[in-house]
N, C-alpha and C positions, 0 to 999 in steps of 0.2 A: 149893508154893514157887515164887516168881517166878524166871525165868531170869536176871534182872539185879537188882542192888541197887535199893532204893527210889529213890535219887537219879537213877538213869538213866531211871526211868519218868516223871519230872516233865516237863511241857511246857516246852520251851525257847523263849525269845523269839526272834523272827526279825526280819530287817531289813525285811520287808514288813509289819510290824505296823501296823494301822490306828490312827488317833487315836480315843480313846474318844468316844462320842456325847454325853458330858456337856457341857452348854453352858459350864460353868465351867472346862473343861479348858484352853482358851486363856488364860483369866485366870490360872489356876494356873501354866501354863507361862511366861507373861510374868513373873510374880512370881518364879518360880524363876530365870529368866534374869537379872533385876535383882539378885537376891541373889547369884548367881554373879559378876556384875560387881563388886558391892561387896566381896565376899570377895577377888576377884582384886586389886582396888585396895588392900585392906588388906595382902595378901601382898606386893604390889609395894613398898608403903611400908616394911614391916618389912624387906624385902630391902635397900632403899636404906639404911636406918638401919644394918643389919648391915655393909654394905659400907663405910659411913663409919667405923664403929667399927674395922673391920679395918684400913683405911687409916691411921687415927689411931694405932692400936697399932703398925703397921709403921713409921710415921714416928718414933714415940717410940723404938722398938727400934733403928732406924738411928742416931738421934741419940745414944743411949747407947753404941752400938758405936763411933761416931766419937769420943766423949769418952773412952772407955776406950783407944782406940788412940792418942789424943793424949797421954794421961798416962803 
């Protein structure tokens, strides 16, 4: 029986890991970075839309409150 559970015996990645020698690695890395940028832009756009919806709802709620106070 091993002294440690199986998951402790796995090799852990290190900060000093070298880039693979695969010539397509840099192309793959560049494509992944582009995809990350696109996803980030999509998230930013969705965040802006949500902010606008929240602001709009807040303005409507404030207008309703004012109209209720006036009546």
